[in-house]
N, C-alpha and C positions, 0 to 999 in steps of 0.2 A: 549557701545552697539555693539553687534556682527553684522557685515554687511553680505553681500553676500560673498560666498566663493571665495577667491583668491587661485585657485587650486594649482598653482606653489608654493606659500609660505606655504600652508598647507601641501603639499606633503613633502616639505623640513623639516618642523617642526615635522611631523609625523615620518619620517625616523629617525630623531635625537632622538625623544622620545623612539621609539622602540629599537634603538641601546643602549640607556642609561640603559634600564632595564635588559639587559642581562649580564651575567658573562661568562668568558671563559669556566667554567665548564658546563654551560648550553648547550653549542654547541660542546662540546668535544675537545676544544682547551686546550693545556697545559698552566697553569698559569705561568706568567713571574715573575721573582724575582723583577724586577724594579717596584716600586710603581706607581699606576695609579693616575694621577692628577684629573681625572674626572671618575664618575662611568660608568660602561658599557663596551661594546666592543670598540676597536679602529676602526677607519675607515678602516685601512688596513686589519683588521681581517674580517670585513664585506665583503670587496672586495674579499678577498681570498675565503670566504665561498660561495659567489655568482658567482665567476668566472668572475669578471669585474675588471677594473683598479681602483686603489685607487683614482686617479684623477676624475674618473667618479662619484664615491660616493661623493667626496668633492663637485663637481659641483651640484649634485642632492640636497645635504643637504644645499647648499647655495642658492638654488632657482634660478639658472641661466637660467631657461627657457628650460631645456631639456625635451623631451617627450620620456620616456623609452618605449621600445617595450614590448609586452606581455611576451616574453621569459625572458627579463631582470626583469620584475616585478615578474614573477613566481620564478626566482632565488632569488630575494631579499626577497620574502615571506618565502621561505624555510630557508634562512640564518638568518632571524630575528625571526623565529619561530612564524609567525603570525597565529592567529586563522582564522577560515573561514570568520567571519565577518570582521576582520581586513584586510584580503586578498581582500575581495570584496571592502572595503573602499579604499584601495590602487589603485585598478584598476579604480575605479570611479574617483579618483583624477587625475589619469594619462589619463583619457578619453580613456581607452582601454576596449575592451570587454573581460570579464573573460572567460577562457576556461571552458568546462564542469566540473562540480564538482564531478568527480569520476564515478564509475559504476552506471548505471541506476538501479532504485529500481525494484526488482522482487518479493518482499514480502511486505505486507502492514505494515506500522508502527502500532504497537499494539494500540496506543491511537487513531489513525485514524480509524482503523477497528472497535473499540468499538463505536466511534462517529457515524459511518455509521449505525451500528445496532441500536443505540439509536435515530436516526433520524426518525424511524418508528413512524407514518404510512406514512411519506413521502418516496417515492421511492428514494433510494440513492445508489451510488456505488463509489468505489475508483479506479482510473486508474493511470497509469504512462504516460510519454510523448508519448509512442508507442501506447496508447489506450489499453494496457493489463489491464484486469479487475482483480484487486488484492483483492477486498472485495466488498460485496454487502449485502443488507438486503432482507428479504423475499418479500417485496413489489416490489422491482426492479426485482427480479427473476420472480415474478408472472406476471409482466408487459411485460418483454422481453422474457426470456427463463430460464429454470432451469440450471443455470450455473454449478451446481454440477455434472451434467451428461456429461459435455463437457470435452474433454482432455484439459490439461493446456494450450497447444499451440493454442487452438481454443478459449480461453476466451479472446477475443480481440474484442472490439466493432466495429472496422472498418471491420475486417474479417467477423463478423456476418452480418453486413449490406450488404456487397458486395457479400458474397459467401454462406451464409446459405439459402437454398431454403425456409425454414420455415418462414423466415423474409422478403421474397421478396416483399410482399405487406404490410409490417408492417408500413413503413414510407410513408405517403401519398405523401409528396413532396420529393420523393426519390432523384431526381436529385440535388435538392438544398442541401439536407442533405449530399450527397456525396461530392458535390463541396466545401461546407464549411469544412467538415472533412478533405479533402485533403489539403486545404489551411492552416489549423492548423497543419497537419502532416508535411507539407513542412517546416514550421517554426521550428518544433522540429528537423527535419532532418538537417537543417543548424546549429542548436544549439548543436547538438550531432554528429559531423562529424565522430567520431570513433566508433559509435554504430553499430556494424556489424549486430546484430539482427534486428535493424530497417531497415538497408539497404536491408537485405534479405526479410523482410516483404514487403517493397515497390516493390522489384523485383517480388515477388509472385503476388502482387496485379496488377501490370502492365501486367503480363503475363496472368492472369486468368480473369481479369475484364476489358472489353472495357470502361465501365463507369469510372473506376479509371484512366485508361490510358488517356482518353480525358481530364479529370479534371486536371491530373498531367501536361499535356502539356500546360495548360493555365498559369502556373507559378504564380498562385494567392497565396498570403501569407496574412493570417489574423488569429489571435488567437481569437476564439469565447469564450466569457465569459458568455454570456446569450442570450436567444432567445426563440422562440416558435417552437414546433414540433407537427404537426398534425399526429396522429397515428390511425391505424385501428387494434384493438385487436380482436383476434379470439373469445373471450368469452364475453367481455363487449361492443364490437362494437367501433365506432369512438369516439375519445377524442382528446383534445389538451392539451399538457403539456408545461409549462414554465420551462426552465432549467436554473440553476445557477451553475457556476463553481467556486469553491473556491480553492485557492492554499495556503497551510499551509506554514508559514514562516520557520518552523523547517525542513520541508520535501518538498522543492520546486519542486522536481521531481514527486510528487504525487498530484493528483487533486481529490477533492470531487465533484461529480456531483449530484445535487439534482433536482428532478422533483416536480412540483406543478401543480395543475389543473389550467387551464387558464380561465375556466368559470364554472358555476354551473352544467351544464350537464356533463362536464369532471370530476368534483368533485364527482358526483354521480357514474360515472363509476369506479373511484378509490376506492370509498367506497365499491362497490360491490366486487372488487378484495380483499380488506382488509377483508370483511366478509367471502369470500371463504377461505382465509388463516386461519381465526379463526376457521371455521368449520373443516378444515383438522387437525388443531392442536388439537381440542377437540376430534376428532375421533381417533387420535393416542394416546391420553392420556387415553381414556376410556378402551381400551384393556389392556394397561399397568397397570391401576389401578386394573382391574379384575384379572390380572395375579398376582399382588402383594397380593391381597386378598386371592387367592387360595393358593399361597405359604405360607401365614401366617396360613391358616387353616391346610395345610398339616404339617407344623412344629408343630402346636398345637397337632394334632393327634399323630404325631410321639413321641412328648414329653409325651403324656398321655400313649401311649403304653409302652414306656420305663419305666415309673413310675410303671405300672401294673406288668411288668416283674420283676422289682426290688422287689416289695411286695411279689410276688409269690415265689421268691427264698428263702424267710425267713420262709416258712412253707412247710410241705410235699406236694408234688404235687399230683394232682388228678390222673394224668396219671400213676404215680408210684404206687399208691394205687390200681388202676384198674388192673394194670399189676399183682400185687400180688394176687388179687382176682381171676383173670383168671387162674393163675397158680394153685391156690387151686382147682378151678373147674375142671381143667384138671386132677389133681391128683385124685380127688374124682371120676371122670369118670373111670379112670383106675382101681380103686378098684372095 
């Protein structure tokens, strides 16, 4: 029966197993003429690839209680060609925090964008750790703002909350919403220390919003996964939404935020918003349908006209006959 994890021994066994599956060709090393007694790379080859001593690799694989640094683990991950999941596993075993996993997402994962659309009629949107809004459905746009009309750099939920005058009174508990958002953003800031865009955003918020600056100086850190937000919408009036934040395993830098009504009155308000979306959609479809109908009629008339012209070309034209008659009349007059 498998017991709790002995991290040191599992780290040693994992490194040995990952080394054994590799061949020198896999990592660009020349094959040696001397036969290998065991499959995989030699320890000295792993040490060379990772930039550490062979003795260090030996002690790690023998489980002698070493605690490798994040830099050493990163080097071993590259040397052993670990996948993203294997790399995370290695860092977990060594009780080290894994560095950020590459560049932040600036475009929605297609599957997640489709999911956001299919969550209708629930308002939903997709954001990254900076609160950049990457995708949204019609219900979320109707509830907050028409994101399509905003410049890309302004499609950020924190910027909209802090600096968009149209949303100044949208959040009833504005101070709490800002405080919680800042606490979440501070956690993202620490997890992505090399994200210059995030650093620039925070600098802009601190310079332009006293509310943000006060909340930032509190040094609160808390990732908000769910909660309630009382809202005041300009069309449907007050409502309360319950929000849920989902973090996809395949795209951990992206979050799906879903709103649901917190009470029957709020559900009625969301229903009115959905009805408005349906009316606008129907209104846009009707002129398009009429235009299609007119185009079809025009094409039919054009086809009929072409057919008549074709028939006429196969017999003497009336205008030609009339012309001849006129000529005769003229001649007769001259006489």
